[in-house]
C-alpha positions, 0 to 999 in steps of 0.5 A: 771906250767905243774907241778901243773895242770898235777897232779891235772887233774891226781887227779880230772878226776876219780871225774868228771868221777864218777859224769857224770856217777852219773848224766846221768846214776846213776839217779834213784839208790837210788830208784831202790836201795831202792826197791831190797831184800839186802843181809846182810850187805848192808848199807843204800842208802845214804853211796854210794854218801859219799864214792865214791868221795872218792875213786875217789880221792884216785884213782887219788892221787894214779894215781898221785903218779906213772903217771911219773915212769917207765913202764907208759904203764903198769900204765897207762893201769891198771889205765884206764881199772879199772877206765873204768870197774868202770863207765861201772858197774854203766852203767850196773846195773843202766841205762841199769838193765843187772844185771847178766852181771854187777855180771859177770863185777864186778868180773872183775873189782875186779881182774883189781882193785887187779891189778892196787893195786899190780901194783902201790904198786910195783912203789910206796907202799904209791900209792898202800896203798891208793888204798887197800880201793877201793879194799876192797870197790870193793871186798864188792861190788861184794858180794853186786851185786851178793847178789842182783842178788841172792835176786832179779833174779827171780822179774820182776821189777829187771830188768825192763827197762820201766824207762831207 
């Protein structure tokens, strides 16, 4: 029974965590996002709630594929570091509107995602390949965060915490 339940927990953990972050930290994200000047290639706001569950599921699947392999401590450390940073970005950017802090955190997150992808790839190629879309999206998200900050940093509403 444990052999069935544990992989399910590993796959669903990032999805559940993402939903909780969305519910408590990102509840006004779409409205907030619509008010900002956006850099070129910014997707419409409705794309994010479509993309993120898919990426969270892929993270969980990749982790389930490698979590029982030798080097578990390194694998687990890389995985939970990037996942924590992922959740933290939403809290910084949307909940507390610490936009520049979120930009720095986004760059650190991208490094952690890249490290996790490489670590997983070295353990099991399929797990690393599953994380490639997440790595690409993280790079794109860092670009969006930088672009949003540069285009909006002088707008007082951009960091207004009155509705936090």
